[in-house]
C-alpha positions in Angstrom: 65.5 50.0 14.5 63.6 51.7 11.8 65.8 49.9 9.1 64.9 46.6 10.7 61.2 47.0 10.0 61.9 48.6 6.6 63.7 45.5 5.4 61.5 43.9 2.7 62.5 40.3 3.7 61.3 40.9 7.3 58.0 42.2 6.0 57.6 39.3 3.7 58.3 36.7 6.4 56.1 38.6 8.9 53.2 38.6 6.3 53.9 34.9 5.5 53.8 34.0 9.2 50.5 35.9 9.7 49.0 34.2 6.7 50.2 30.8 7.8 48.9 31.1 11.3 45.6 32.5 10.1 45.2 29.6 7.7 46.0 27.1 10.4 43.5 28.7 12.7 40.8 28.7 10.1 41.4 25.0 9.2 42.0 23.5 12.6 40.0 25.4 15.3 36.9 23.9 16.8 34.7 25.5 14.1 37.2 25.0 11.3 36.8 24.1 7.7 38.0 20.5 8.2 35.5 19.9 10.9 32.8 21.5 8.8 33.5 19.2 5.8 33.6 16.1 8.1 30.3 17.0 9.7 28.7 17.8 6.3 29.8 14.4 5.0 28.4 12.7 8.1 25.1 14.6 7.7 24.8 13.4 4.1 25.4 9.8 5.2 22.8 10.0 7.9 20.3 11.6 5.5 20.9 8.7 3.1 20.3 6.2 5.9 17.1 8.0 7.0 15.9 7.8 3.4 16.6 4.1 3.1 14.9 3.4 6.5 11.9 5.4 5.5 11.6 3.4 2.3 11.9 0.2 4.3 9.2 1.3 6.7 6.9 2.2 3.8 7.4 -1.3 2.4 6.8 -3.0 5.8 3.7 -0.9 6.3 2.4 -2.0 2.9 3.1 -5.6 3.8 1.4 -5.3 7.2 -1.6 -3.7 5.5 -1.9 -6.5 3.0 -1.7 -9.1 5.8 -4.4 -7.2 7.8 -6.7 -7.2 4.8 -6.3 -10.9 4.6 -5.0 -11.4 1.0 -4.7 -15.2 0.8 -1.7 -15.1 -1.6 0.3 -12.9 0.9 -0.6 -15.0 3.8 0.3 -18.2 1.9 3.7 -16.7 0.8 4.6 -15.8 4.4 3.5 -19.2 5.7 5.6 -21.0 3.1 8.7 -18.7 3.4 8.9 -18.0 7.1 7.3 -21.1 8.7 8.2 -23.7 6.0 4.6 -24.8 5.7 3.4 -26.9 2.8 0.0 -27.9 1.4 -1.2 -31.4 1.9 0.2 -33.8 -0.7 3.1 -31.4 -1.5 6.8 -32.3 -1.2 9.4 -29.8 -0.2 12.6 -29.7 -2.1 15.6 -27.8 -0.5 18.9 -27.0 -2.2 22.1 -26.7 -0.4 24.4 -23.8 -1.3 28.0 -24.7 -1.8 
């Protein structure tokens, strides 16, 4: 029995099996490296989305502020673009996209 454990091949395969199973455990358990990388990537994507939405909110707040202050050019732009309004004696020209 002592010769069985003294065999170098057995020790090598035993060590290889231990390393293999330890690596699999570290990679694929519920707190593993693969899950960590996936969550970190998802976190980065969400942070980018948050940053874009904060920028959009900032732009919308600036637009709301300019409308509340009553800037005539801003009000006219919104009336023309959103509500298709025109001044008296103006003609509206529309282009169709192909």
